[in-house]
ZANUPA-576435 format. One record per atom (N, C-alpha, C): residue in one letter; x, z, y. Coordinates in steps of 0.2 Angstrom, whole numbers, plus 5000, padded with zeros to 4 digits. Layout:
BEGIN
aXZY
...
end
This chain:
BEGIN
x572352485582
x572352545585
x572352545593
x571952575596
x571952575603
x572152645606
x572552645611
x572852705614
x572652705621
x572352755623
x572252765630
x572752805634
x573052775639
x573552805643
x573352815650
x573452875653
x573352895659
x573952895663
x573952855669
x574552855673
x574552915678
x575052925681
x575152985686
x574652965692
x574452905693
x574052895699
x573352905697
x573152925690
x572552935688
x572152875685
x572452815685
x572252755682
x572252765674
x571752745671
x571752745663
x571752675661
x572252665656
x572352595653
x572252605646
x571952555642
x571852555635
x572352505633
x572852525628
x573352485625
x573152475618
x573252415615
x573052395608
x573752385605
x573852425599
x574452425595
x574252395588
x574752355585
x574652335578
x575252375574
x575052395568
x575552425564
x575852375560
x576552365560
x576952325556
x577552355555
x577852325549
x578552345547
x579052325552
x579552365554
x580052335559
x580652335554
x580952275554
x581552265549
x582152265554
x582552315552
x583252325555
x583752305551
x584252265553
x584852245549
x585252305546
x585352315540
x585752365537
x586452355537
x586652295537
x587452275537
x587552245544
x588052285547
x588252265554
x589052255554
x589352215558
x590052205559
x590352245564
x590952225566
x591352255571
x591052255578
x590952185580
x590652175586
x590252105586
x589852095591
x589552035592
x589951975595
x589851915593
x590251865596
x589751835602
x589951785606
x589551765611
x588951725609
x588951705602
x588351665600
x587851715597
x588051785596
x587651835594
x587751845586
x588151815583
x588351825576
x588851885576
x588951915570
x589351975569
x590051945568
x590551985572
x591251965570
x591452025566
x591652005560
x591852055554
x592552075555
x592952045558
x593752065558
x593852105564
x594252165563
x594552205568
x595152165571
x595552135566
x596152095568
x596152045563
x596451985566
x596551925562
x597151925558
x597651955560
x598351955557
x598652025557
x598652065552
x598352045545
x597652055546
x597252015541
x596552015541
x596252085539
x595952125544
x595652185543
x594952175545
x594552185540
x593852175541
x593452245542
x592852245545
x592552305546
x591752295545
x591452335541
x590752325541
x590452395542
x589852395544
x589452465545
x588852455541
x588752505536
x588152505532
x587752565535
x587152545539
x586752595542
x586352635538
x586152605532
x585752635527
x585752595521
x585552635515
x585552605509
x584852585507
x584652525507
x583952505505
x583952465499
x583352445496
x583352405490
x583652335491
x583652305497
x583952245497
x584752245498
x584952305499
x585752315499
x586052285493
x585752305487
x585952285481
x586052205480
x585552175483
x585552095484
x586152075489
x586252105494
x586752085499
x587452095497
x587552155494
x588252175492
x588352145485
x588852095485
x588952065478
x589452105475
x589952135478
x590552165475
x590852215479
x591052275477
x591352325480
x591952355476
x592552345479
x593152365475
x593552415479
x593752475476
x594152525480
x594752525476
x595352515480
x595952525477
x596452575481
x596952595477
x597352645481
x597752615486
x597852645492
x598252615497
x598852655498
x599252645504
x599852685505
x599752755506
x600252795504
x600152875504
x600652895510
x600452925515
x600952955520
x601153025518
x601753035518
x602053095516
x602253135522
x602053195522
x602153245528
x602353315525
x602653355530
x602953415528
x602553465532
x602353525528
x602053585532
x602453645531
x602653675537
x603053735537
x602753795533
x603153825529
x602853885525
x603253945526
x603153995523
x603454065524
x604154055523
x604554095526
x605254105525
x605654045525
x605453995530
x605853935531
x605753885526
x605353895522
x605253835517
x604753785519
x604653735516
x604153685517
x603853655511
x603253635512
x602853605506
x602653535508
x602553485504
x602353425505
x601653415505
x601353375510
x600653355511
x600653285510
x600153265505
x600053185504
x599453165507
x599453125512
x598853095515
x598753025512
x598253025508
x598152965504
x597652925508
x597652855506
x597252805509
x596952765504
x596452725506
x596152675501
x596052605504
x596152555500
x595952485502
x595252475499
x594752465503
x594152445501
x593952375502
x593652345497
x593452275498
x592752265496
x592352245501
x591652235500
x591452165501
x591152125496
x590952055497
x590252055498
x590052025503
x589252025505
x588951955502
x589351905501
x589051845499
x589551805494
x589251765490
x589751725486
x589951655489
x589751645495
x589851585499
x590551575501
x590851635503
x591551635505
x592051645500
x592551605499
x593151615494
x593551675497
x593651725493
x594051775495
x594751775492
x595251775496
x595951775494
x596251845493
x596351865487
x596651925486
x597351915484
x597751975483
x598451975481
x598551935474
x598051955470
x598051925463
x597951855463
x597451825467
x597351755467
x597851715470
x598251745475
x598751715478
x599351715474
x599451765470
x600051765465
x599951715460
x599251705457
x599151655452
x599151585455
x598951575461
x599051505464
x599851495465
x600251535467
x600951525467
x601251515461
x601051545455
x601351535449
x601151465446
x600451445448
x600251375446
x600651325449
x600751335456
x601151285460
x601851285457
x602251335455
x602851335453
x602951305446
x602451315442
x602351285435
x602251205436
x601851185440
x601751115442
x602351085444
x602751115449
x603351085451
x603851085446
x603951135442
x604451135437
x604251085431
x603651065430
x603451015425
x603650945428
x603450935434
x603650875437
x604350865438
x604750915439
x605550905439
x605750895432
x605450925427
x605750915420
x605550845418
x605050815420
x604850755418
x605250695421
x605350705427
x605650645431
x606450665432
x606650725432
x607250745434
x607750765428
x607550745422
x607950755416
x608650725416
x608650665418
x609350625419
x609750655425
x609350675430
x609650695436
x610050765435
x609750805431
x609950875429
x610650865425
x610650815420
x611250795416
x611850775421
x611650725425
x612150705430
x612450755435
x611950805437
x612150865441
x612650905437
x612550925431
x612950965426
x613650935426
x613650865424
x614250835423
x614650835430
x614350825436
x614650835442
x614950905443
x614650955441
x614951025442
x615551035437
x615551005431
x616051005427
x616750975430
x616550915433
x617150875436
x617450915442
x617050955446
x617250995451
x617751055448
x617451085443
x617851145440
x618551115437
x618551055434
x619151035432
x619651015437
x619450995443
x619850975448
x620251035451
x619851095451
x620151155454
x620651185449
end
């Protein structure tokens, strides 16, 4: 496609333009880092992430692997009513988790609790196996202390 442009000076210039698709990223982060990548976190402690979805396109289904919405804390407020009474206002919030890729391991409250339970179970099993005689000796030591009192 050729476009003829006339400048204010009266000079005419022919510009050649090619029609092509312009790909605009639909998933953006909070801000850019110095290297040009997206920084997804608003704060690192506690980890609060931020994404901007500029539009929903067919490839969004491929990019977003998981989206979970959960109930967040509810702020309770009071509103003045007639005759000196008041009524409660509930300002609800939500926790939203969106996973964009499978490459990053996501730590949730549930996975953290499961890992802690597994660690406790492993520790108790190792104590039970090696410390059975120690536990008996400890119990007899406590009995001896009670008898002295």
